[in-house]
C-alpha positions in Angstrom: 4.1 1.1 10.3 1.5 3.3 11.8 3.1 3.2 15.3 6.7 3.7 14.0 8.1 7.1 13.2 8.9 6.9 9.6 11.9 9.2 10.0 13.6 6.7 12.2 13.2 3.6 10.0 16.5 2.4 8.5 15.7 1.9 4.8 17.7 -0.4 2.7 18.9 0.7 -0.7 16.7 -1.8 -2.6 13.4 -0.3 -1.4 13.9 3.4 -2.5 11.9 2.7 -5.7 8.7 1.9 -4.0 9.4 4.5 -1.3 9.7 7.1 -4.0 6.2 6.2 -5.2 4.7 6.5 -1.7 2.8 9.8 -1.3 3.0 9.7 2.5 6.7 10.0 2.9 7.6 13.0 0.7 9.4 14.6 3.8 11.8 11.6 3.9 12.5 11.8 0.2 13.2 15.5 0.4 16.0 14.7 2.9 17.4 11.9 0.8 17.5 13.3 -2.7 20.4 11.0 -3.7 18.4 7.9 -2.9 15.3 8.8 -4.8 14.2 6.7 -7.7 13.1 9.5 -10.0 11.1 7.2 -12.3 8.9 6.2 -9.4 8.8 9.7 -8.0 7.4 11.0 -11.3 4.4 8.7 -10.7 3.8 10.1 -7.2 1.0 12.6 -7.2 2.2 14.2 -4.0 5.8 14.8 -5.3 4.9 17.7 -7.6 6.7 20.4 -5.6 9.8 18.2 -5.4 9.7 17.5 -9.1 9.3 21.2 -9.9 12.6 21.8 -8.0 14.3 19.1 -10.0 13.0 19.4 -13.6 16.2 18.0 -15.0 15.6 14.6 -13.2 12.0 14.2 -14.5 11.2 11.0 -16.4 8.6 12.4 -18.9 7.3 9.0 -19.8 6.3 8.4 -16.2 5.2 12.0 -15.4 2.7 11.8 -18.3 0.8 9.3 -16.1 0.7 11.5 -13.0 -2.7 13.0 -12.5 -1.4 16.0 -10.6 1.4 16.9 -13.0 -0.8 18.5 -15.7 0.5 22.0 -15.2 4.1 20.8 -15.6 3.2 18.9 -18.7 1.4 21.9 -20.2 4.7 23.9 -19.9 6.6 21.1 -21.5 4.4 19.7 -24.3 7.5 18.8 -26.4 8.5 16.3 -23.7 5.1 14.7 -23.1 4.6 11.0 -23.7 1.3 11.2 -25.6 0.5 7.5 -25.2 0.8 7.7 -21.4 -0.9 11.0 -21.3 -3.9 9.5 -23.0 -4.2 7.1 -20.0 -4.1 10.1 -17.6 -7.7 10.9 -16.4 -6.7 14.5 -15.6 -5.3 15.2 -19.0 -8.5 15.5 -21.1 -8.1 19.2 -21.7 -4.4 19.0 -22.5 -5.2 16.2 -25.0 -8.0 18.2 -26.6 -5.9 21.3 -27.0 -3.0 19.4 -28.5 -5.0 17.1 -30.8 -6.7 20.2 -32.3 -3.3 21.7 -32.7 -1.5 18.5 -33.8 -0.2 20.1 -36.9 1.7 22.5 -34.6 2.9 19.7 -32.5 4.0 16.7 -34.6 4.9 14.6 -31.5 1.2 14.2 -30.7 0.5 11.8 -33.5 3.9 10.2 -33.7 3.6 6.6 -35.0 5.9 4.2 -33.4 6.7 1.9 -36.3 9.0 -0.5 -34.4 6.4 -1.1 -31.7 3.7 -1.9 -34.2 6.0 -4.0 -36.4 6.9 -6.1 -33.3 3.2 -6.5 -32.4 2.3 -7.6 -35.9 5.1 -10.2 -36.2 3.0 -12.6 -34.2 0.1 -12.3 -36.7 2.5 -12.3 -39.7 4.0 -15.6 -38.7 0.6 -17.2 -38.1 -0.6 -15.9 -41.5 2.4 -17.2 -43.3 2.0 -20.7 -41.7 -1.6 -20.8 -42.9 -0.9 -19.4 -46.4 2.0 -21.7 -47.1 0.5 -24.8 -45.7 1.3 -27.8 -47.9 -2.4 -28.6 -48.4 -3.0 -25.1 -49.8 0.0 -25.3 -52.1 -1.2 -28.7 -53.4 -4.6 -27.1 -54.2 -2.9 -24.2 -56.1 -0.8 -26.6 -58.1 -3.8 -28.7 -59.0 -5.6 -25.6 -60.1 -2.8 -24.8 -62.5 -1.3 -21.9 -60.6 2.4 -21.2 -60.8 4.3 -20.6 -57.5 
């Protein structure tokens, strides 16, 4: 695509997601706001000015991963996805400040019970299979234990 003028390329509707993530075509995205995939755009480090003009369209889950979005995240700590922010190499200072003040911001240490319960279901099932294996139950009964 180096020799083709990007403005003249006829993009199909199914490629706007990846285009929105491409830092080299912000000028095309600015002229096609209705086509932008805002989730992908929030991951694009060069899209910060465009995102600042369209705060209402920001996907905070994705933006929390964007290394150049720290100043936006600092102004909107109540919307930050702290798990994703912890993966953002540019967010160390923001994480430090908010972990120190975590009693002021309860979202920082929010525990996602459903996520961890689902993750533990695999181990729970395996543990129950081993615990309730017939050979174990036989040994318990032989030892005089009641079930």
